[in-house]
N, C-alpha and C positions, 0 to 999 in steps of 0.2 A: 371538582376543580376543572377549570377550562384548560384547553390545550395551551393557550397563551400563558396562563399562569404557571402551568407545569414547566414550560420551557424557560420562563423567566426565573423560576426557582432553581432549575438545574444549572443554568448558565450564570446565575447570580447577576442578572440584569433586571431592569424594570419591565413591567408588563406592557407599558406604552411603547417601549422600544421594540418588543416582539410584534405588537400589533402594527407598528409602523412598517417593519420589514415585511410582514405578511401582506400588507396593503400594497407595497411597492412590487412585491413578487407577483401579486395578482394582476397588477397593471402591466406586467411584462418586463419589468426591470431585471437586469442581470446582477449577479453578486459583485463583479468588479465595479460596475457603475454605481451600485448602492454604496460600496465601501469607499469609493473615491469622491463621489459627487453628491452624496446625500447624507453627509455627516450630521448636519443639523437635525434632520428628520429622525435618524436612528440613534442619536446621542453618541456618535463617534464609534460605532461598532466596526471592527476591522474585518478583513476578509476571512480570517480564521474563525472568528466568532460567528460570522454570517454562515460559513459552511457548516459549522456545528448546528446552528439554528435550523438551516434547511434540512439537514439530515434528521434531526429530531422531529421536525414538523412532518416530514414524510412518514416516519415511523408511527407517530401518534395519529396521523390521519388514517393510516392503514389499520391501526388498532381500533379507531372509532368505526370504520367501515365493518370490520369483523364483529365488533360489539353489536352493531345494529342487526347484522345477519344472525348472530346467536340469539339475541332477544326475540327476533321474529320467529326463529325456529322453535324456541321453547314455548312462546306464546301460542303458536299454532298447535302445539301438542297439548295445550291446556294445563301446563305444569308450571307456569310462571307465577310463583308466589311473591309476595312483597319482599320477603327476606332474600329470596334468590335474586330478584331484580336489583335490590340494593347491593348485593355482593357483586353481581355482574357489572353494574355501573361503577363500582369502586375498584375493579380490577385494573391495575396500573401497568401490567405487562401482558404480552400475548400469551406467555406461558401460564400465568395466573388465570387468564380468561379461558384458556382451553381446559385447564384443570376443573374449573367450575362447570364447564359445558359437557365434560366427559360423560356423566350419567345420562345426559339427554341427547347426546350425539347419535344420529341414526347409524346403526351398525348392522352387520350381518347377524343372523339369528344365532345367539350364543347358547352355550349349555345352560347358563343361568336362566335365559328366557324360556328355554324348553322346560326347565324344572318348574318355573313359575306357572307355565301353561298346564303342567301336570298337577298343579295344586299344592306344591311343596313349600311355598313361601311361608305359610303359617308354622310349618315344622321348623324352618330355619330361624324364624323369629322366636319361637318358643324355646329352642335350645340356647339361643344367644341370651335371652332375658332370664332364663331359669336353668342354670347349669346343674341344678339338683335333679333334673329329669334324667332318666336313663335313656341314652340315644336309641338303642335297639327297641326298647319298649315303646318310646314315643313314636318311632317310625312306623310301627305296625298299623297305626290308624290311617296311614296315607298310602297304603298299597293299592295299586290300580293297574292291572295288567293292560287294559285298553290304552292307557296313557304311558305305557312303558315302565311302570314302577312295579316290577314283578316281586321284589323282595325288599327287606329292610335295608340291605346294603345299597340298593339302587336309590331308595328314598333318601338315605343319608348322604349319598354322593350328590344328589340333586340339591339338597339343602346346603351342602358344602359349596357347590358352585355358586349358589345365590349369595352366600355370605362373602365368598372370595371376591365376587364382582362388587358387592357393597363396600367392602374394605378398600378395594382398588380404585373406587370412584369417589372416595371421600376427599374432597379438595384440600381441606385443612391438613389431613393426615399426609397425603401425598406431598404437599408443599413442605411439611416439616421433614419428611424422610429425604426429599430431594436436597434440602439445605444441609441435613446431617451428612449425607454422602459427599456433598461438595466440600464440606469442611474437614471430614475425617477419612474419606476413602482414598485408597491408593490405586493408581492405574499401573498394572503390571504388564510386562510383555515377555513372551517366551518365543524361542526359536521354533518354527514349525519343523518337525522332524524331516531330515533329508535336505534341508535348504541351506546348510552351512556355507557351501561354496558359492552359490549364486547370490546369497544374501550377505556376503562378506562386508559390504559397506554399511550394513546395519549391525555390525558385531557389538557395538556399544549397548545394544538393546536386546541381546539374546537372553539375558536374565536380569531384568531391570524392574524397578518399582519406584514410584515417586508420588507424593501427595498430588492428587489431580488438580487442586487449585493452585499448585506451585509450579506446574510444568510450564516453562517458557515457550513461546510460539514456535521457535525453530525446532525444539525437541518434539513438541506435539505433532508438528507436520511431518517430521521424520518418522515418528511412530505410525502415523496414519498411512504414510506412503509405504512403509514396510508391510503393514497389514494388507494394503491394496495389492502389493506385488506378491502376496502369498508367502512372505518370509516370516512375519511375526503374527502371533495371536495376542490380542489385547483383552485383559480381564480387569474388571473393577472389583476390588476387595476391601473389606473393612478389617484393618489389622487388629482391632479390638476383639474380633471374633476368632482370632487364631487360637487353636487348641481346644475349641468347644467340642464336647462330646455330642454324639448324634442326637441324643434326647434333649439336649440343652437348647434354649432359645437364644438367638443372637440379639444384639442390641436393637436392630431394626424391628425384629419380631416382638421384642418387649415393648417397643414404642407403639406398635399396632395394638397389642393387647391392652396397654394402658388407655389408648384412645377409645377402644371399644368397651372399656370397663371390665376386662376379663382378668381374673386372678385364679391361680391354681391353688384351690383349697381342698383338693382331694375329692371333689364332688363327682358324681357319675359322668357328667358331660365335659368336665374340665379337660381331660386328656384329648377328647375328640375336638374340642374348640382349639386346643393348642395345635393340633394337626391342621385345622383350617387356617389358622394364622400363618403357620409355616408354609403351607401351599400358596396362600395368598401372596406372601412376600416373594417366594422363590419363583413361582410360575407367572404371576401377573405383575406385581408392583416392581420388583427388582428388574425384570426384563425391560419394562417400560422406562424406568429411571436410568438404567444402564445406557440405553440408546440415547436418552434425553441428555444425559450429562456428557457423553462422548461428543454429541452434536454441539453442546454448549462449548466444550473445550475446543473443538475444531473451529467453530465460528469465531471464538475469541482469538485463536491462533491466526486464523485467516485475516481477521481485522488488524492484528498487529503486523503481520507480514505485509499487508497492503499499505499500512502506514509507513513501514520501513521503505518500501518501494517508492511511495509517493515522495518521501523526504529526499531520497537519492535522486529521483527524477527532477525534483525542484532544484537541487543543487547543480545537477548536470545542465539543465536548461539555462540556469542563470550563471553558468561558467563564463569567465572573462572572454570577450570577443577580441580577435586580433584587429578587427576594424576593416575599413575599406582600403585594403592593400592587395595589389596583384599577387596571386598565389598559384603555385603549381601543386596540383594534387596527384599523389602517387598511390596507386592501388597495387601493392607488391604481389609478385608471383614468380615462380621459378620457370617451369616448362612453358607456361602460357605467356610469360613476359610480364613486365611492369606496365600497367596502364597509366597513361599520363594525360592530365587535363589541365589546361591553363585557363584561369578565370581572371578577369580584370577587377578593378577596385569596386565595381558595382555588382560583381557576382556573375557577370555575363561570360559564357564560355567562348573563348577566342580561338582555341586550337586544341586538338587531341591527337594522340599518337600512342604507339606501343614500343617499348624498348626491351632489349634482351641482354641485360648485363650478367645474368646468373647462369648456372648450369641449366640446360646442356649447351647453350649457344655461346655464353661467355663473351658477349660483345661489350666489354667494360668501357673501353676508351670511346667507342662509337656512341655508347649511351651517354657518357659524360659530355661529349660534343653536342649531342642533340639537346640535352638539358641546358647546357650553357647558351646555346643559340636561342632557345626559347626564352630563357631568363633575360637575356640582353634585348631581344626583340620587343618583349612586352613589359620591360622594366619591372620584373618580378622581384618581390622582397622576401616572400616566405615560401618554404617548401613544406607541404603537409603530407606526412607519411602515415598510411594506415598501419595499424599494429597487428595485422594478421600474419599469415604465412609469408616467410621471406622478408619480414619487416626489418629485422636487424641487418640483414645483408644489404637491403635497400638503404637503410640508414647509413651504413658504411659507404655506400656509393655516393650519397649526398655529402657526407663528410669529405670525401675525396674531391667532389665537385667544388665545395667551399674552399678547400686547400689549394686546388689547381687554378681556381678563378676567383681570387680574393676581391678583385675589382667589382664583382657582382654584388658583394655585401649581402649575401643571402643568410637567412636564419631558418634552420630546420626544426620542425616540431613533429613529434610522434603523437597521433591522435587515435582515439578509439574508432574502429570502423564497424562497431556493433550496429547492425541494422542497415548498413550500406547496401548489402546485397538484396535485402528486402525492398528498400527504396528503388534499386535499379530495375527490379522486375515489376514495380507497381504501376498502376494505371496513371498515377500522377506523373511519374517519370516518363512514361510513354507519351503522354500528352505534351510534356515540356520538351522532350527530345525524341520525336518520332523517328528520325533518321539515324540516331546514334546507337551504336552497339551497346547492348546491355552492360557488358563488362566495363565500358568507358564511363557509363553513367555513375558507377561506383566511385571512380576517381574524381568526378565532379563533386559528388557529395562529400568526399573526404576533404577536398579543398574548401568548399563552402562552410563546412562545420568548423573550420579553423577561423574563417572570417567572422562568422556569426553563428555560434552553435544553436541558439534558439531558433533562428529563421530556418535552419536546415533540418533540425531534429523534429520540428512539428510536422514534417512531411512523412515521418515514420510512425507507425503504430507504436505507442509508448511501450507496449509489452515486448517489442522487438529490440529495445535499446539495451536490455540486459543488465539492469541495476537492481534487481529484486532478489529475494530468496524464496524458493519454492513457489515461484509465480504461477506455475502451471497447476499447482495443487489447490489454489484458492478459487473462490467464486469469480468467474471471469466477468460477469456482469457488474459485480461490485467493484472489482479491480478497474474495469474500464471507466466506470463513473468517477472513481476517485482520481484516476490518472488524467482523465479529461479535465477535471476541475483544476488540477495542478497546472496543466498546460495553459488553460484559460487564464488563470491567475498570473502565471509567469509572463505570458505574452502581453497582457494588459498592464502589468507592472512596468515593463520596459517601454511599451509603445511601439507603433509600427509605421514605417515610412510608406505611405500609400502609393508613392510613385515607383518603388522598387520591390515591394513585397509580392510574394507569390500568392496564388489563390489559397493554398493550404494554410499559409500564415494568416492571411486576411480572414479566413474562416474561423480562426480562433479569437478574433477581436469581438468584444462584447457587442451583441446586437446584430452581428452579420451571420447570415445563414450561408450554406454552401453555394446556393444559387446567387445570393447577393455578392459573395466574394468573386465568383466567376464573372459576374456582370461588371464588377469594378475593373477587373483586368481587361475585359473586352472593351469597356468604355475608354480605358487608358490607352489601349492599343489603337483605337479608332480616332480619338480626339487629342491625344498627346497627354503630357503630364498635367496633373491637377495643380492649379495655381492658388486656389483658396478652398477652404473647407466647405463653403456654401455650395461649391460645384458638386459635392458628393450627392446632393439631393437630386441631381440630374440623372444619376445612375438608375436604370430601371429596377423597380421593386424596392428601392430604398426610400421609405417615406419619413415623415416627421419623427415617428417613434423610434425607428431603427437609427435615424440620424442622431437623435438624442442619446441613445445608448452607445454608439460607436465613435462619435466625433471627437471626444476628448482623448481617445486612445490612438487616433490616427494623426500622423505628423506630415506636414507639407513643408519640406525644407526649401528655403530660398523662394517662398511664395510672396504674394502681394502683402500679406499681413504677417509680421513676425510672430504674432501670437499663435498662428497656425502651426508653428514648429514646436509648440510647447504643450504641456498637459493642462493648460487652462482651457476649460470647456467654453465653446462659443456662447453658451447661455450666460456665462459670467464675464464676457467682454465689457459690459457696461461698468463693472466694478473697476476694471483697469482704466476705463475712460474717466471714471471719477477720480482715480488716483492721479492721472495725467492732468486733469483740469485743476485739481487742488494744488498740485505741486508745480504746475507750469512747465513740466518736462515733456520732451518728445519720447515716444516709445523706444526709439533706437538708443537714446541716451539713458533711459531708465533701465533697460534690460542689462543685467550683469553688474550694475552699480551696487555692490553689496553694502558698502558703508552707508550709502543713502537709504537703501531699502531697509536696512536694519533699524533705522531710526523711526520708521513709520509705525504707527499704532493701528493694528487691524480694526480696533473698535471704531476708529474714525471713518471707516468706509463700509460699515455694515448697514443693512436695511432689512426690511421684512422678509426678503427672499434669501439673501446671502448673509449668513451669520459669521461669527468670528472664526470658527474652524475653516470655513471655505476661504475667507479673506486671507487668513494666515497661510493656507496652501498656495494661494495665488502669489503672495509676496515671495514665498520661498521659490516658487517656480520662476518668477521674474529674475531671481538671482542667477539661476542656471537653467535656462529653458531647455526642456527635453532631456534633462539629466538622465544618464543611464545608471541604474542602481547596481549594475554588475561590477565586479572587482576589476582592478587593473590587469592587463594581459601579461602573464609570465609563462615561461617555458621550463620544462624539466630537462636536465641533461643526463642521459644514461651513460654509464661508465663504459669507456672504450674497452673492447676485449671481453666484455661480459655480455654474451649473446644467447646463452642457453644454460640449462640447469647444471651441466657439467662444469661451467666456468665459475659457478658460485663456490665460495669458500666461507666457512664459519668465521665470523668476525668482520667480514667486509662491511663497510659503511657505504651505502648507495643512496642515490636520489631517485625518487619515484613519484608516481601519481596515484592518488586514491581513486580506485575504480568503483568500489562498492562498500557500503557501510551497513553492517548488520548489528543486531543486538549483542553479539558476542565478540565483535572485533571489526577490523577494516581490512579489505583486500587492496593490495598495492601492486601496481604494474612497475617492475624494475627493469623491464626490457629483455626478458628471457622467455617470452611467449607463455609464461605461466605466472599468474598473480600469486604473490606471497600473502600470508596472513599475519597481521599484527593482532594477537589476542587482546581482548579488552584489558587484561591484567598487565599488558606490556605497552599500553598506550602512553602511560605517564607514571611518574614517581608517586603521584597522588592517587587516592582512590577515585575510580571513575565509575559512576553509576550509569551514565548514558554515553554511548560511544560518540554521539554527535556533539558532546560537550568539547571534544578534542579535535575531531576531524570531520570532514564532509567530502562527498564525492567531488573530484576535481582538484582537491588540495595537493600542493607539492610538499612532500615530506622527505626527511632523511631517516633511513632505517638501517639497522644492523642485522646482518644475516645470522640467525641463531642455529638453524639446523636445515639440512636439505635431504629430503627423502626422494631420491631419483626414481626408484621403481614406482612409487605411488604419485610422483609429480607433486610433491608438497614442499612448500618453503615456509619455514617459521621465521618471522621477522620481529624486531622489537624497535620501538621508537625511544626506548630508554637506552641511549647510546653507551651508557656506562655498564650495561649488563655484560656479564662474562660469558661469551660464546664458547669459551674453551672448557667450561665446567663439564663434568661428566654428565652423561645423559641421565643417570639416576639422580644427580644433584639438581639438574634442571627440572626433572619430573617432580621431585619433592617440592622444590620452590614453587613450581607452577601450581601444584595441588594446594599448597598453602594459600597462594594468592587467590585461586579460584573459589575458595570457600567464601570469599567476600562477594563473589558474583554469581555463584551457582547454588540453588536451593539443594539442601541435603536430600539424598535418596536413601531409602532404607536398604535397598539391595543395589549393588554395583555390578557391572559386568565382570564375569569371572575370567579375567585375563590380566596380563602383566600391566603394571602401572605405565601410563603414557603421559606425554607432556601436553601442554596447552594446545599446540598445533594439531596433534592428532585428534584430540577431543573436539576441538572446535570445527575441524573439517568434517568430522563424523556428524556433528550437529547439523551442518549445512547439507549433508547428504552427498558430498562429493567423494569421488574415489580417486 
């Protein structure tokens, strides 16, 4: 089966769609461009389908490269039979391919090879084929001191090594054993002796077991982190083998014996062959499969964790922008003061300073006067406050500012400052603000991420934004690829104003490289604002191909052609001209006239190049040119007087912002410097399978405080506002366990400790202390 056919089958699409996408990718087209401007060619595949297609295409291409290398290796050994070749060509995964290649894979000189060189292969074959032979008697014919076979025990050990390797390299047998382990084995964890204190955060896993194929990603990554830190030991076991006597064969050993046609009928060699099977399983096959399945579990867990991170990043990047409004950014601090940056409606920094309203200097009124003067001078509308150290104290300062100077009509917003310090010290920030103090750059970032989160956050490495779970435990290369794809899709979904965008933002536009993005900014600085899209072709290094890819995603506001401010691609302008000619309308009158545009039939304006999907997109775009897909800007209001953990009381109903969404719940910032957790069982009165069905990062939510654990800095929240926060801890724990059965796979063994509520269990899953 061809690669295209396999992908088509897996994604439930047509093979011609796959071939079309592969052709476009080979021509240098990007996923955002293909998804938006080549719908006729691909049959309307969206960016999610295209990303899956690209991912599978990469995997299958790697599989084919490896297959060619394996075929060549076996061919050079002179061992490539027709049957083996057929099996290798039919292998549909890298694992299956490697299983088949194992007997022919060049390896260090093994005990089995040494035994074959000593002439013991016939002995091994004879005992396997005829268990009626007496092993000791049969071995006497193969003694050879020159070859290291001094006695019958040495001969039988060599024969055993040969058979063990033969069993361990049987691809069909290994495949069945692997699948059996995956379906029925448990992964158990035990506390490493003496590690109780330093491994307290892993206490849920001190005596734990769960079916390996049922372990969710967050638990799997916690287990592997515990092992890496030397706190936990992990072992794979088959529960069905519990209670076996030493002489009895386990289920896997019986599978090996059946595969090799071995039956214990009391014949002279039967007991010896049982020993060979036992050693083959325990010494060779199980060791290999144990590592293999733990790797499989880890990779699956990493993949899920990366998906969670990607979804959160997507939601954060597409959070509602405040828009072009003059903003004061405050980076709170105590001893070092509060850093202040004022930016105008275009994001340009117009003034910076530092105020000292808090301890030890306590210049409260002086700080208020400074902020009021800046707000009045630059007609500021918004105050953006970073949510780090001293954020609530600074929030109180701004509340006082609003109260004392109502005429300023200011609105205060608390924003996440995750990654701001990383940006401040970055090369990008140094190039943009070479003369500005590093600490003040953070205030600029805090202000700008309120105006336009997407434009500002693209300057920060996605991993530094902090919306993932176990992000440092996963493959960093895979994580980077996935997150880069998310950023690219988000940027191109929104579009970019070429006359105000930074180089890092332009670099995320489809078709533009880092060098091209830098050249756009330099060209803009030298020649002034772009007035039409065609002028982009004058930028050094941007040719026709790059222009084709990027033009539709770049916006020119108030240019010579109104279409340049829209998502209509320049190549499709003739379609708009046809619409204008046939309707007798001017472009200025047509844009935004929804009643008239809704009456148009896309079929009337199609041709051989532009089909109905593209024309429909054009008509929709003419209704609202350059529409922003992001939601309307809203702000959360933190409760006055609730600024730290000690201020929280069970039963309080508070407003907060969802900062992170995991598979087991959502973390919510309620303004006390420590996010609270809404367990998945407390998100809704209805059963929730996927947390994102209810919430996503950036959402404003109302929550009830259920429990506060000050020593461990844990807050249990519920979005079910009717929940009884005054119920006894044991009642809540019981209720939580009942609800969690809907969400948590059962484990054979549970941690040997007192029952705990949803909060503690979920925090433990995340690995937080």
